[in-house]
C-alpha angles and dihedrals in degrees: 000000000000118000118205118206104204136196088260091055090050094046095046097038123099119219115232092021109110095201096039105041122118093261093048090052091049092049092049092049098044098038093042093232129138097217131051127153119192128198129176095273106024146006135221127213135175109236117179091343094308126110110235124191118217122197113219119221116247091250090057091046089055093048091052093049091047092048092049091052104032100024089224130118140145125214116283141161137218142181120253120242111194120198092243091060093051099047121100119253115264114271132196114284114263115269120250092240113131118219115226112251116256113244113228090198122168096300090249121118117266113256114253101228 
């Protein structure tokens, strides 16, 4: 899903406020949720009563940092990346086999008896 950060989000957003920054306002508006908290690397929103973590693209991370420092931004958009989409598929549980411990030894070759 594409999220558009508009002039209104930038104007009404508050830098340094995780739940009131420009990206949080855009997420709330476009996802139709009442809570979004945005950090520099990721965001969290409540969707249907479940907390969902959203990874922010590097370009968005840079825009947030710049906005917090310079208080300047222009409208932009980005694609959402939810944690569920980024996790690896489930694999078989590890076997109960125990690896033999590696002997550190003296560093000299073993004698060939």
